[in-house]
N, C-alpha and C positions, 0 to 999 in steps of 0.2 A: 783084866785086859793087860796085854803086854805093850811095852813102849814101842816095839817094832810095828805093831798093828795100828798105831795112831797116825792120823794124817798130819800134815804139817800144821794146819790150823789148830787141830786138837792139841798138838804138842806145844804150840805157842800159848794156847789158853792155859794149859797145865802149868807151864813155866810162869805165866803171869799170875796164876792163882797161888802157886806153892813155892815159887822160886825166890831167890835172894832179892830183896827190894820190893816184894809184892805189896807190902803194906804202904810203901811210899807211892807205888803206882796207883793203888786204889785211892789214896788220899789226893793225889794229883788229879785223877779223873773226877773225883767229887768236887774239887776246887774249880776245875775247868767247867764242869756243868753249872755250878753256882754262878760263876762269872758270866757265862753265856746267858743264863736266865736274867741276871741283873742288867746286862746290856740290852736284852730284848725288852724287858719291862721298862727300862729307862727310855729307850727309843720310843716305845708306845706312849709313855707319859709326855714326852716332848712333842710328839705328833698331835696328841689330843690337846695339849696346851696351846700349840700354835693354831690349831683349828678353832678352838674356843676363842682365842684372841682375835683371829680374823673375823669370825662371825660377830663378835661383840663390836669390833671396830666398824664393820659395814652396817650393822644394825642401827647405829646412831645416826647415820647419814640419811 
């Protein structure tokens, strides 16, 4: 495949995979994914904890 035949998106993907700094880009994407998962799971834990606390508090009344 020739570079002239690549679409803009394909060219951007090629540069992201093979270009200068591609290792840093992959590492940053992985870190961002992990941070997003941690935020999601932390938020779910807080929500479940608040729900359990509320149920426990009203159950005693």
